[in-house]
Each structure stands twice: as C-alpha cells, then as structure tokens.
N, CA, C and O atoms as a printed pandas DataFrame, in Angstrom:
     atom_number atom_name residue_name chain_id  residue_number  x_coord  y_coord  z_coord
0              1         N          MET        A               1   79.388  246.144   35.738
1              2        CA          MET        A               1   80.484  245.606   35.133
2              3         C          MET        A               1   81.700  245.428   36.233
3              4         O          MET        A               1   81.888  246.229   37.149
4              5         N          PHE        A               2   82.420  244.359   36.018
5              6        CA          PHE        A               2   83.555  244.117   36.789
6              7         C          PHE        A               2   84.719  243.446   36.004
7              8         O          PHE        A               2   84.512  242.926   34.908
8              9         N          GLN        A               3   85.844  243.466   36.539
9             10        CA          GLN        A               3   87.012  242.837   35.851
10            11         C          GLN        A               3   87.471  241.723   36.640
11            12         O          GLN        A               3   87.322  241.714   37.862
12            13         N          VAL        A               4   88.071  240.699   35.952
13            14        CA          VAL        A               4   88.688  239.597   36.562
14            15         C          VAL        A               4   90.088  239.572   36.113
15            16         O          VAL        A               4   90.305  239.615   34.902
16            17         N          GLN        A               5   91.142  239.501   37.014
17            18        CA          GLN        A               5   92.440  239.326   36.580
18            19         C          GLN        A               5   92.846  237.880   36.572
19            20         O          GLN        A               5   92.729  237.199   37.591
20            21         N          VAL        A               6   93.321  237.394   35.451
21            22        CA          VAL        A               6   93.718  235.962   35.244
22            23         C          VAL        A               6   95.160  235.915   35.033
23            24         O          VAL        A               6   95.708  236.671   34.231
24            25         N          PRO        A               7   95.850  234.976   35.785
25            26        CA          PRO        A               7   97.287  234.835   35.569
26            27         C          PRO        A               7   97.566  234.305   34.137
27            28         O          PRO        A               7   96.906  233.371   33.681
28            29         N          VAL        A               8   98.519  234.894   33.460
29            30        CA          VAL        A               8   99.049  234.408   32.197
30            31         C          VAL        A               8  100.476  233.899   32.480
31            32         O          VAL        A               8  101.317  234.675   32.933
32            33         N          VAL        A               9  100.751  232.665   32.231
33            34        CA          VAL        A               9  102.115  232.088   32.417
34            35         C          VAL        A               9  102.837  231.994   31.034
35            36         O          VAL        A               9  102.284  231.410   30.102
36            37         N          ILE        A              10  103.961  232.516   30.910
37            38        CA          ILE        A              10  104.734  232.473   29.686
38            39         C          ILE        A              10  105.788  231.395   29.885
39            40         O          ILE        A              10  106.523  231.413   30.873
40            41         N          VAL        A              11  105.864  230.463   28.957
41            42        CA          VAL        A              11  106.777  229.364   29.013
42            43         C          VAL        A              11  107.709  229.377   27.767
43            44         O          VAL        A              11  107.357  228.796   26.740
44            45         N          PRO        A              12  108.872  230.022   27.847
45            46        CA          PRO        A              12  109.806  230.129   26.623
46            47         C          PRO        A              12  110.639  228.859   26.477
47            48         O          PRO        A              12  111.020  228.229   27.463
48            49         N          SER        A              13  110.896  228.519   25.291
49            50        CA          SER        A              13  111.872  227.403   25.080
50            51         C          SER        A              13  113.189  227.964   25.332
51            52         O          SER        A              13  113.332  229.185   25.388
52            53         N          THR        A              14  114.223  227.112   25.498
53            54        CA          THR        A              14  115.570  227.527   25.804
54            55         C          THR        A              14  116.107  228.375   24.689
55            56         O          THR        A              14  116.822  229.345   24.940
56            57         N          GLU        A              15  115.784  228.035   23.470
57            58        CA          GLU        A              15  116.173  228.788   22.238
58            59         C          GLU        A              15  115.634  230.173   22.220
59            60         O          GLU        A              15  116.341  231.143   21.944
60            61         N          ALA        A              16  114.319  230.255   22.531
61            62        CA          ALA        A              16  113.662  231.589   22.549
62            63         C          ALA        A              16  114.254  232.430   23.613
63            64         O          ALA        A              16  114.556  233.600   23.379
64            65         N          ARG        A              17  114.441  231.858   24.825
65            66        CA          ARG        A              17  115.053  232.662   25.891
66            67         C          ARG        A              17  116.409  233.187   25.430
67            68         O          ARG        A              17  116.708  234.366   25.621
68            69         N          ALA        A              18  117.251  232.312   24.811
69            70        CA          ALA        A              18  118.592  232.859   24.442
70            71         C          ALA        A              18  118.444  233.871   23.343
71            72         O          ALA        A              18  119.147  234.881   23.369
72            73         N          ALA        A              19  117.576  233.669   22.379
73            74        CA          ALA        A              19  117.441  234.677   21.256
74            75         C          ALA        A              19  116.972  235.978   21.769
75            76         O          ALA        A              19  117.526  237.008   21.386
76            77         N          LEU        A              20  115.935  236.011   22.654
77            78        CA          LEU        A              20  115.311  237.186   23.150
78            79         C          LEU        A              20  116.070  238.012   24.213
79            80         O          LEU        A              20  116.035  239.242   24.260
80            81         N          GLY        A              21  116.728  237.254   25.025
81            82        CA          GLY        A              21  117.470  237.906   26.180
82            83         C          GLY        A              21  116.463  238.708   26.965
83            84         O          GLY        A              21  115.389  238.210   27.304
84            85         N          VAL        A              22  116.838  240.067   27.285
85            86        CA          VAL        A              22  116.042  240.962   27.985
86            87         C          VAL        A              22  114.683  241.293   27.447
87            88         O          VAL        A              22  113.807  241.834   28.122
88            89         N          GLN        A              23  114.550  240.918   26.124
89            90        CA          GLN        A              23  113.249  241.183   25.426
90            91         C          GLN        A              23  112.286  240.125   25.639
91            92         O          GLN        A              23  111.224  240.162   25.017
92            93         N          LEU        A              24  112.560  239.096   26.525
93            94        CA          LEU        A              24  111.641  237.992   26.718
94            95         C          LEU        A              24  110.295  238.364   27.322
95            96         O          LEU        A              24  109.253  237.874   26.887
96            97         N          ARG        A              25  110.327  239.268   28.366
97            98        CA          ARG        A              25  109.121  239.716   28.965
98            99         C          ARG        A              25  108.195  240.515   27.968
99           100         O          ARG        A              25  106.999  240.253   27.840
100          101         N          PRO        A              26  108.854  241.520   27.268
101          102        CA          PRO        A              26  108.001  242.186   26.232
102          103         C          PRO        A              26  107.537  241.303   25.104
103          104         O          PRO        A              26  106.518  241.592   24.478
104          105         N          ALA        A              27  108.270  240.209   24.819
105          106        CA          ALA        A              27  107.895  239.296   23.713
106          107         C          ALA        A              27  106.687  238.536   24.241
107          108         O          ALA        A              27  105.742  238.341   23.476
108          109         N          GLY        A              28  106.649  238.088   25.512
109          110        CA          GLY        A              28  105.567  237.424   26.090
110          111         C          GLY        A              28  104.310  238.331   26.085
111          112         O          GLY        A              28  103.221  237.872   25.742
112          113         N          LEU        A              29  104.460  239.547   26.445
113          114        CA          LEU        A              29  103.328  240.495   26.341
114          115         C          LEU        A              29  102.789  240.697   24.939
115          116         O          LEU        A              29  101.582  240.817   24.730
116          117         N          ALA        A              30  103.722  240.732   23.963
117          118        CA          ALA        A              30  103.356  240.876   22.625
118          119         C          ALA        A              30  102.553  239.633   22.125
119          120         O          ALA        A              30  101.548  239.769   21.426
120          121         N          ALA        A              31  103.030  238.434   22.506
121          122        CA          ALA        A              31  102.351  237.192   22.256
122          123         C          ALA        A              31  100.864  237.269   22.801
123          124         O          ALA        A              31   99.905  236.980   22.085
124          125         N          TRP        A              32  100.746  237.656   24.042
125          126        CA          TRP        A              32   99.416  237.771   24.681
126          127         C          TRP        A              32   98.458  238.752   23.909
127          128         O          TRP        A              32   97.291  238.463   23.644
128          129         N          CYS        A              33   99.058  239.925   23.580
129          130        CA          CYS        A              33   98.333  240.935   22.775
130          131         C          CYS        A              33   97.857  240.396   21.470
131          132         O          CYS        A              33   96.704  240.610   21.096
132          133         N          GLU        A              34   98.732  239.684   20.743
133          134        CA          GLU        A              34   98.401  239.184   19.465
134          135         C          GLU        A              34   97.293  238.041   19.556
135          136         O          GLU        A              34   96.416  237.910   18.702
136          137         N          LEU        A              35   97.414  237.281   20.604
137          138        CA          LEU        A              35   96.427  236.225   20.788
138          139         C          LEU        A              35   95.077  236.861   20.996
139          140         O          LEU        A              35   94.093  236.359   20.452
140          141         N          ALA        A              36   94.971  237.924   21.741
141          142        CA          ALA        A              36   93.722  238.696   21.965
142          143         C          ALA        A              36   93.235  239.356   20.770
143          144         O          ALA        A              36   92.038  239.349   20.484
144          145         N          ARG        A              37   94.214  239.989   19.984
145          146        CA          ARG        A              37   93.821  240.596   18.686
146          147         C          ARG        A              37   93.215  239.715   17.701
147          148         O          ARG        A              37   92.265  240.085   17.011
148          149         N          ARG        A              38   93.746  238.540   17.614
149          150        CA          ARG        A              38   93.239  237.531   16.675
150          151         C          ARG        A              38   91.744  237.213   16.960
151          152         O          ARG        A              38   90.977  236.996   16.022
152          153         N          GLY        A              39   91.358  237.187   18.165
153          154        CA          GLY        A              39   89.926  236.900   18.458
154          155         C          GLY        A              39   89.464  235.498   18.080
155          156         O          GLY        A              39   88.283  235.319   17.782
156          157         N          ARG        A              40   90.327  234.514   18.078
157          158        CA          ARG        A              40   90.018  233.179   17.691
158          159         C          ARG        A              40   89.864  232.266   18.991
159          160         O          ARG        A              40   89.706  231.050   18.883
160          161         N          GLY        A              41   89.911  232.836   20.078
161          162        CA          GLY        A              41   89.794  232.008   21.296
162          163         C          GLY        A              41   91.184  231.963   22.091
163          164         O          GLY        A              41   92.190  232.471   21.595
164          165         N          LEU        A              42   91.202  231.409   23.194
165          166        CA          LEU        A              42   92.451  231.412   24.016
166          167         C          LEU        A              42   93.374  230.334   23.681
167          168         O          LEU        A              42   94.571  230.448   23.946
168          169         N          GLU        A              43   92.842  229.172   23.048
169          170        CA          GLU        A              43   93.654  228.087   22.784
170          171         C          GLU        A              43   94.081  227.991   21.317
171          172         O          GLU        A              43   93.272  227.708   20.433
172          173         N          MET        A              44   95.369  228.233   21.087
173          174        CA          MET        A              44   95.987  228.159   19.698
174          175         C          MET        A              44   96.996  227.241   19.702
175          176         O          MET        A              44   97.874  227.272   20.564
176          177         N          ALA        A              45   96.962  226.349   18.744
177          178        CA          ALA        A              45   98.064  225.320   18.609
178          179         C          ALA        A              45   99.286  225.926   17.989
179          180         O          ALA        A              45  100.395  225.448   18.227
180          181         N          HIS        A              46   99.133  226.913   17.241
181          182        CA          HIS        A              46  100.391  227.587   16.545
182          183         C          HIS        A              46   99.948  228.856   15.822
183          184         O          HIS        A              46   98.962  228.877   15.085
184          185         N          PHE        A              47  100.670  229.839   16.050
185          186        CA          PHE        A              47  100.744  231.081   15.236
186          187         C          PHE        A              47  102.092  231.753   15.435
187          188         O          PHE        A              47  102.815  231.418   16.373
188          189         N          GLN        A              48  102.422  232.641   14.619
189          190        CA          GLN        A              48  103.866  233.244   14.704
190          191         C          GLN        A              48  103.716  234.693   14.798
191          192         O          GLN        A              48  102.786  235.289   14.254
192          193         N          ILE        A              49  104.698  235.307   15.536
193          194        CA          ILE        A              49  104.856  236.774   15.600
194          195         C          ILE        A              49  106.324  237.117   15.465
195          196         O          ILE        A              49  107.193  236.277   15.699
196          197         N          VAL        A              50  106.599  238.365   15.082
197          198        CA          VAL        A              50  107.946  238.825   14.968
198          199         C          VAL        A              50  108.135  239.864   16.163
199          200         O          VAL        A              50  107.365  240.819   16.258
200          201         N          HIS        A              51  109.062  239.685   16.978
201          202        CA          HIS        A              51  109.417  240.496   18.106
202          203         C          HIS        A              51  110.833  240.793   18.197
203          204         O          HIS        A              51  111.595  239.842   18.366
204          205         N          SER        A              52  111.326  242.024   18.106
205          206        CA          SER        A              52  112.678  242.404   18.177
206          207         C          SER        A              52  113.507  241.713   17.030
207          208         O          SER        A              52  114.695  241.434   17.198
208          209         N          GLY        A              53  112.860  241.457   15.900
209          210        CA          GLY        A              53  113.545  240.850   14.785
210          211         C          GLY        A              53  113.621  239.329   14.875
211          212         O          GLY        A              53  114.219  238.693   14.008
212          213         N          VAL        A              54  113.041  238.753   15.881
213          214        CA          VAL        A              54  113.078  237.256   16.046
214          215         C          VAL        A              54  111.702  236.689   15.697
215          216         O          VAL        A              54  110.728  237.158   16.285
216          217         N          THR        A              55  111.547  235.773   14.839
217          218        CA          THR        A              55  110.222  234.989   14.551
218          219         C          THR        A              55  110.047  234.124   15.551
219          220         O          THR        A              55  110.885  233.256   15.790
220          221         N          LEU        A              56  108.880  234.273   16.281
221          222        CA          LEU        A              56  108.495  233.367   17.375
222          223         C          LEU        A              56  107.326  232.501   17.054
223          224         O          LEU        A              56  106.346  233.019   16.519
224          225         N          ALA        A              57  107.341  231.247   17.330
225          226        CA          ALA        A              57  106.176  230.320   17.286
226          227         C          ALA        A              57  105.503  230.433   18.581
227          228         O          ALA        A              57  106.150  230.319   19.623
228          229         N          VAL        A              58  104.222  230.653   18.576
229          230        CA          VAL        A              58  103.414  230.900   19.790
230          231         C          VAL        A              58  102.301  229.870   19.856
231          232         O          VAL        A              58  101.591  229.632   18.879
232          233         N          CYS        A              59  102.161  229.250   21.057
233          234        CA          CYS        A              59  100.970  228.390   21.222
234          235         C          CYS        A              59  100.364  228.772   22.618
235          236         O          CYS        A              59  101.061  229.315   23.475
236          237         N          SER        A              60   99.126  228.490   22.803
237          238        CA          SER        A              60   98.447  228.878   24.076
238          239         C          SER        A              60   97.470  227.770   24.372
239          240         O          SER        A              60   97.000  227.010   23.525
240          241         N          ARG        A              61   97.196  227.757   25.767
241          242        CA          ARG        A              61   96.153  226.783   26.245
242          243         C          ARG        A              61   95.657  227.286   27.563
243          244         O          ARG        A              61   96.330  228.048   28.256
244          245         N          LEU        A              62   94.506  226.865   27.891
245          246        CA          LEU        A              62   93.904  227.175   29.156
246          247         C          LEU        A              62   94.209  225.974   30.091
247          248         O          LEU        A              62   93.772  224.855   29.824
248          249         N          ARG        A              63   94.932  226.210   31.143
249          250        CA          ARG        A              63   95.297  225.087   31.969
250          251         C          ARG        A              63   94.186  224.753   32.965
251          252         O          ARG        A              63   93.303  225.575   33.209
252          253         N          SER        A              64   94.226  223.566   33.531
253          254        CA          SER        A              64   93.146  223.086   34.427
254          255         C          SER        A              64   92.997  223.960   35.747
255          256         O          SER        A              64   91.949  223.897   36.389
256          257         N          ASN        A              65   94.067  224.790   36.157
257          258        CA          ASN        A              65   93.921  225.615   37.234
258          259         C          ASN        A              65   93.453  227.014   36.882
259          260         O          ASN        A              65   93.461  227.913   37.723
260          261         N          GLY        A              66   93.031  227.197   35.586
261          262        CA          GLY        A              66   92.451  228.418   35.172
262          263         C          GLY        A              66   93.460  229.415   34.621
263          264         O          GLY        A              66   93.074  230.466   34.110
264          265         N          PHE        A              67   94.731  229.104   34.716
265          266        CA          PHE        A              67   95.759  230.002   34.196
266          267         C          PHE        A              67   95.838  229.850   32.658
267          268         O          PHE        A              67   95.597  228.781   32.097
268          269         N          ILE        A              68   96.174  230.937   32.039
269          270        CA          ILE        A              68   96.462  230.838   30.581
270          271         C          ILE        A              68   98.005  230.706   30.363
271          272         O          ILE        A              68   98.808  231.539   30.782
272          273         N          GLU        A              69   98.342  229.582   29.671
273          274        CA          GLU        A              69   99.699  229.378   29.333
274          275         C          GLU        A              69  100.064  229.661   27.876
275          276         O          GLU        A              69   99.441  229.154   26.943
276          277         N          ILE        A              70  101.156  230.539   27.709
277          278        CA          ILE        A              70  101.568  230.800   26.314
278          279         C          ILE        A              70  103.009  230.415   26.258
279          280         O          ILE        A              70  103.900  230.870   26.975
280          281         N          GLY        A              71  103.132  229.487   25.282
281          282        CA          GLY        A              71  104.463  228.915   24.897
282          283         C          GLY        A              71  105.121  229.675   23.832
283          284         O          GLY        A              71  104.502  230.012   22.823
284          285         N          LEU        A              72  106.458  229.980   24.037
285          286        CA          LEU        A              72  107.171  230.674   22.980
286          287         C          LEU        A              72  108.339  229.812   22.553
287          288         O          LEU        A              72  109.076  229.250   23.363
288          289         N          GLY        A              73  108.467  229.740   21.269
289          290        CA          GLY        A              73  109.642  229.006   20.684
290          291         C          GLY        A              73  110.135  229.761   19.458
291          292         O          GLY        A              73  109.555  230.777   19.075
292          293         N          LEU        A              74  111.119  229.306   18.891
293          294        CA          LEU        A              74  111.573  229.980   17.576
294          295         C          LEU        A              74  110.763  229.601   16.462
295          296         O          LEU        A              74  110.507  228.410   16.282
296          297         N          GLY        A              75  110.329  230.495   15.690
297          298        CA          GLY        A              75  109.466  230.204   14.572
298          299         C          GLY        A              75  110.246  230.155   13.246
299          300         O          GLY        A              75  111.469  230.298   13.244
300          301         N          ASP        A              76  109.536  229.952   12.111
301          302        CA          ASP        A              76  110.095  229.902   10.819
302          303         C          ASP        A              76  109.501  231.031    9.983
303          304         O          ASP        A              76  108.295  231.037    9.739
304          305         N          PRO        A              77  110.301  231.967    9.549
305          306        CA          PRO        A              77  109.804  233.094    8.736
306          307         C          PRO        A              77  108.996  232.660    7.472
307          308         O          PRO        A              77  108.087  233.352    7.012
308          309         N          ARG        A              78  109.363  231.549    6.979
309          310        CA          ARG        A              78  108.685  231.008    5.826
310          311         C          ARG        A              78  107.305  230.516    6.069
311          312         O          ARG        A              78  106.553  230.276    5.125
312          313         N          GLN        A              79  106.937  230.353    7.357
313          314        CA          GLN        A              79  105.609  229.884    7.730
314          315         C          GLN        A              79  104.827  230.903    8.445
315          316         O          GLN        A              79  103.873  230.612    9.166
316          317         N          ALA        A              80  105.256  232.147    8.228
317          318        CA          ALA        A              80  104.609  233.369    9.006
318          319         C          ALA        A              80  103.100  233.368    9.000
319          320         O          ALA        A              80  102.515  233.713   10.027
320          321         N          ALA        A              81  102.431  233.013    7.939
321          322        CA          ALA        A              81  101.083  233.162    7.911
322          323         C          ALA        A              81  100.266  231.951    8.454
323          324         O          ALA        A              81   99.035  231.951    8.463
324          325         N          ARG        A              82  100.978  230.990    8.874
325          326        CA          ARG        A              82  100.312  229.757    9.313
326          327         C          ARG        A              82   99.718  229.986   10.694
327          328         O          ARG        A              82  100.396  230.411   11.630
328          329         N          VAL        A              83   98.356  229.673   10.790
329          330        CA          VAL        A              83   97.673  229.747   12.090
330          331         C          VAL        A              83   96.857  228.579   12.343
331          332         O          VAL        A              83   95.948  228.315   11.556
332          333         N          ILE        A              84   97.084  227.824   13.387
333          334        CA          ILE        A              84   96.284  226.576   13.693
334          335         C          ILE        A              84   95.580  226.764   15.027
335          336         O          ILE        A              84   96.238  226.804   16.067
336          337         N          PRO        A              85   94.231  226.882   15.020
337          338        CA          PRO        A              85   93.555  226.966   16.316
338          339         C          PRO        A              85   93.600  225.545   16.940
339          340         O          PRO        A              85   93.599  224.560   16.202
340          341         N          GLU        A              86   93.642  225.427   18.322
341          342        CA          GLU        A              86   93.695  224.228   19.018
342          343         C          GLU        A              86   92.494  223.331   18.609
343          344         O          GLU        A              86   92.698  222.138   18.383
344          345         N          ALA        A              87   91.307  223.838   18.512
345          346        CA          ALA        A              87   90.142  222.995   18.086
346          347         C          ALA        A              87   90.312  222.306   16.768
347          348         O          ALA        A              87   89.828  221.188   16.594
348          349         N          GLN        A              88   90.985  222.934   15.829
349          350        CA          GLN        A              88   91.214  222.376   14.503
350          351         C          GLN        A              88   92.324  221.223   14.663
351          352         O          GLN        A              88   92.240  220.187   14.003
352          353         N          LEU        A              89   93.261  221.433   15.481
353          354        CA          LEU        A              89   94.312  220.398   15.764
354          355         C          LEU        A              89   93.664  219.133   16.404
355          356         O          LEU        A              89   93.924  217.991   16.026
356          357         N          ARG        A              90   92.824  219.432   17.375
357          358        CA          ARG        A              90   92.031  218.318   18.031
358          359         C          ARG        A              90   91.149  217.525   17.078
359          360         O          ARG        A              90   91.110  216.297   17.156
360          361         N          ARG        A              91   90.452  218.192   16.195
361          362        CA          ARG        A              91   89.639  217.604   15.170
362          363         C          ARG        A              91   90.512  216.665   14.293
363          364         O          ARG        A              91   90.163  215.506   14.066
364          365         N          ALA        A              92   91.657  217.206   13.807
365          366        CA          ALA        A              92   92.521  216.440   12.890
366          367         C          ALA        A              92   93.118  215.230   13.664
367          368         O          ALA        A              92   93.273  214.175   13.050
368          369         N          GLU        A              93   93.462  215.321   14.980
369          370        CA          GLU        A              93   93.990  214.195   15.712
370          371         C          GLU        A              93   92.873  213.193   15.876
371          372         O          GLU        A              93   93.151  212.000   15.759
372          373         N          ALA        A              94   91.611  213.573   16.142
373          374        CA          ALA        A              94   90.523  212.683   16.234
374          375         C          ALA        A              94   90.284  211.885   14.959
375          376         O          ALA        A              94   90.046  210.678   15.024
376          377         N          ARG        A              95   90.343  212.548   13.783
377          378        CA          ARG        A              95   90.179  211.918   12.481
378          379         C          ARG        A              95   91.242  210.861   12.320
379          380         O          ARG        A              95   90.929  209.751   11.890
380          381         N          VAL        A              96   92.508  211.159   12.653
381          382        CA          VAL        A              96   93.550  210.212   12.474
382          383         C          VAL        A              96   93.421  208.987   13.265
383          384         O          VAL        A              96   93.629  207.873   12.784
384          385         N          ARG        A              97   93.024  209.228   14.664
385          386        CA          ARG        A              97   92.727  208.124   15.464
386          387         C          ARG        A              97   91.583  207.263   15.043
387          388         O          ARG        A              97   91.639  206.044   15.208
388          389         N          THR        A              98   90.546  207.849   14.504
389          390        CA          THR        A              98   89.419  207.071   13.947
390          391         C          THR        A              98   89.778  206.243   12.804
391          392         O          THR        A              98   89.267  205.130   12.681
392          393         N          ARG        A              99   90.645  206.709   11.927
393          394        CA          ARG        A              99   91.086  206.032   10.735
394          395         C          ARG        A              99   91.935  204.838   11.204
395          396         O          ARG        A              99   91.905  203.770   10.592
396          397         N          ALA        A             100   92.710  205.034   12.321
397          398        CA          ALA        A             100   93.623  204.003   12.766
398          399         C          ALA        A             100   92.894  202.990   13.719
399          400         O          ALA        A             100   93.475  202.018   14.203
400          401         N          GLY        A             101   91.580  203.292   13.948
401          402        CA          GLY        A             101   90.885  202.375   14.784
402          403         C          GLY        A             101   91.095  202.530   16.344
403          404         O          GLY        A             101   90.746  201.643   17.124
404          405         N          GLN        A             102   91.651  203.638   16.727
405          406        CA          GLN        A             102   91.967  203.921   18.119
406          407         C          GLN        A             102   90.852  204.746   18.661
407          408         O          GLN        A             102   90.278  205.552   17.930
408          409         N          PRO        A             103   90.499  204.574   19.986
409          410        CA          PRO        A             103   89.459  205.416   20.642
410          411         C          PRO        A             103   89.866  206.915   20.717
411          412         O          PRO        A             103   91.045  207.240   20.853
412          413         N          PRO        A             104   88.941  207.740   20.633
413          414        CA          PRO        A             104   89.313  209.247   20.652
414          415         C          PRO        A             104   90.053  209.530   21.949
415          416         O          PRO        A             104   89.821  208.926   22.996
416          417         N          HIS        A             105   90.963  210.493   21.807
417          418        CA          HIS        A             105   91.806  210.975   22.962
418          419         C          HIS        A             105   91.124  212.127   23.664
419          420         O          HIS        A             105   90.632  213.053   23.019
420          421         N          ARG        A             106   91.091  212.070   25.019
421          422        CA          ARG        A             106   90.510  213.129   25.802
422          423         C          ARG        A             106   91.561  213.980   26.398
423          424         O          ARG        A             106   92.486  213.448   27.013
424          425         N          ARG        A             107   91.489  215.254   26.262
425          426        CA          ARG        A             107   92.553  216.145   26.983
426          427         C          ARG        A             107   91.919  216.662   28.237
427          428         O          ARG        A             107   92.556  217.397   28.993
C-alpha cells in the first residue's frame, strides 16, 4: 500500500472570505472533510455546511491538472439539505440542451 498526496485548492468567494475571516482555512478543511464523508465522489455541484456559524455553499471539481478545487460561497440556511452531485447537474443540462435542439456540451 502507498499514499498519494493530491493538492486541494480552496477558492472562496469574496463574501465567504469576508464572513469567515481567520476561519477561512479551517472552513476549507471542513468542506474537504465533508466532501469525503459524503462518499458521493469528488465532483459536487452543490452542498452546504455550517462552519463557525456561517452557512457555506460548497462545490467541488477535479481540474484537468489533477488538482481538486473546492469553491466556497455563502449558503442559504433554508436550503441546508440540498445536495446536487455534478453528474446529476450534467445530466439535467444535457436534457435541457436536447429539448432545445442543441448539441450536448462537453466539459
């Protein structure tokens, strides 16, 4: 057995950076831990966590350079249970394009 260390890039919105202040780094770690805990894959279009009393909207993707990117923005406490895997979002986008007569979009 061996381990591979993979860079994780945290990309906070301006609002999340202002709301979290010095808690920004721990919030990024909390988002990474929650992503792993959910066990639904590395690419999530949307889920929310609460860190230091701030509801954060989290998204994640695997970048072409192999880095994992986690985006942090301000969330909505009324939508706390909403989770959207990236694959589900891609399927929905493809259905909309098909109905509109557009070719499928490749990411």
